C-alpha positions in Angstrom: 33.8 -5.9 -16.9 33.0 -7.4 -13.5 29.2 -7.5 -14.0 28.4 -6.7 -10.4 25.2 -5.0 -9.2 25.1 -2.5 -6.3 22.0 -1.5 -4.4 21.3 0.6 -1.3 18.9 -1.2 1.1 18.1 0.4 4.5 21.4 2.4 4.4 23.4 -0.8 3.6 25.6 -0.9 0.5 25.0 -4.3 -1.0 27.2 -5.6 -3.8 26.2 -8.8 -5.6 27.7 -10.8 -8.5 31.0 -11.3 -6.7 30.7 -15.1 -6.6 32.9 -15.6 -9.6 35.9 -13.8 -7.9 38.7 -15.8 -6.4 38.3 -16.1 -2.6 41.7 -14.5 -2.0 40.7 -11.5 -4.0 37.3 -11.3 -2.3 38.8 -11.4 1.2 41.6 -8.8 0.6 40.5 -6.5 -2.3 36.8 -6.1 -1.6 37.2 -4.7 1.9 39.6 -2.0 0.6 37.2 -1.2 -2.2 34.2 -1.0 0.2 36.1 1.3 2.6 36.8 3.6 -0.3 33.2 3.5 -1.5 31.8 4.0 2.0 34.0 6.9 2.7 33.2 8.5 -0.6 29.5 8.2 -0.1 29.8 9.6 3.4 31.9 12.5 2.1 29.2 13.4 -0.5 26.5 13.0 2.1 28.3 15.5 4.3 28.5 17.9 1.4 24.7 17.6 0.8 24.2 18.5 4.5 26.6 21.5 4.5 24.3 24.3 3.5 24.6 27.9 4.5 24.5 28.5 8.2 21.0 29.3 9.3 20.8 30.9 12.6 20.1 34.2 14.4 20.8 37.2 12.3 20.5 40.9 13.1 18.7 43.1 10.6 18.8 46.8 10.5 15.7 48.6 9.2 15.9 51.8 7.2 15.2 53.9 10.2 18.1 52.3 12.0 16.2 50.0 14.3 17.9 46.6 14.7 16.0 43.4 15.3 17.0 39.8 15.6 15.4 37.2 13.2 16.0 33.5 12.3 17.8 33.3 9.0 16.1 31.7 6.1 17.5 29.2 3.5 18.0 30.5 0.0 16.6 27.3 -1.5 14.3 25.6 1.0 13.8 21.9 0.2 16.9 21.7 -2.0 20.5 20.7 -1.4 22.6 21.5 0.4 20.4 21.2 3.5 20.7 24.4 5.5 22.3 24.0 8.9 21.5 25.5 12.2 24.1 24.0 14.5 25.6 21.3 12.3 24.3 18.4 14.4 22.8 16.5 11.4 26.2 16.7 9.6 28.2 15.6 12.7 26.0 12.6 13.2 26.6 11.2 9.7 29.0 8.2 10.0 30.1 5.2 8.0 31.7 1.9 8.8 33.6 -0.5 6.6 33.4 -4.2 6.2 33.5 -6.5 9.3 33.2 -3.7 11.8 30.7 -2.6 14.5 30.0 0.9 15.8 27.6 2.2 18.5 26.5 5.8 18.7 23.8 7.2 20.9 22.5 3.7 21.7 22.2 2.7 18.0 24.5 -0.1 16.9 25.6 -1.0 13.4 27.5 -4.1 12.3 28.6 -4.9 8.8 29.3 -8.2 7.1 32.6 -8.8 5.2 31.1 -7.6 1.9 29.2 -4.6 3.3 29.7 -0.9 4.1 27.1 1.1 6.0 26.6 4.9 5.8 24.2 6.1 8.6 23.0 9.1 10.5 22.0 8.9 14.1 20.5 12.4 14.5 16.9 11.9 15.8 15.5 14.0 12.9 17.6 12.6 10.1 14.8 10.3 8.9 12.4 13.2 8.8 14.7 15.1 6.4 15.6 11.9 4.5 11.9 10.9 4.0 10.3 14.3 4.0 8.1 13.7 7.0 7.2 15.6 10.2 8.5 19.2 10.2 10.3 18.5 6.9 7.1 17.5 5.0 6.7 20.9 3.5 10.1 20.5 1.8 9.5 17.0 0.6 12.0 14.1 0.8 15.7 14.8 0.7 17.2 11.3 0.7 20.8 12.6 1.2 22.4 9.1 1.7 20.6 7.7 -1.4 21.4 10.8 -3.4 25.1 10.7 -2.2 25.4 7.1 -3.4 23.9 7.9 -6.8 26.3 10.9 -7.2 29.2 8.7 -6.1 28.3 5.9 -8.6 28.1 8.3 -11.5 29.6 6.5 -14.5 30.0 3.2 -12.7 32.4 4.4 -10.0 31.6 1.5 -7.7 32.4 -1.1 -10.3 35.6 0.8 -11.2 36.7 0.9 -7.6 36.2 -2.8 -7.2 38.0 -3.5 -10.5 40.9 -1.3 -9.5 41.4 -3.2 -6.2 40.9 -6.6 -7.7 43.3 -6.0 -10.6 46.2 -5.8 -8.2 45.6 -9.5 -7.2 45.7 -11.0 -10.7 
């Protein structure tokens, strides 16, 4: 048992309790583990944002008259978040340890023991926090929830252990 703790703070994956690992292990194994963890959390986040396509639909009434309406979500306020054009899903990104990335004027930089999962869509925080036009649905913290789903049964610690075991 590695006895590490993992938290998500402002979309940053923070792993602590690594100070007892050998420096060689920390410098080589942890970045690989963090890349796997970051990509796994991002993949689950995308799944949470890949709801049924919500767009223009044509409905035919009983008397044969057709009209165009905006489609409705089957489960408003739940996962997966319905999509109109898929922008929220496309703007979800992640970066591994020791990297930088700029998208739409927003820059992210990670330390050697960090991975960042982020979404640069202007309305991502409204959905994540349940504010603005998403207030009626309540918060849907898709990044936090994706991390919790990824870490089911200690997956983060298992991933770090799997990578560090190869260096012993």
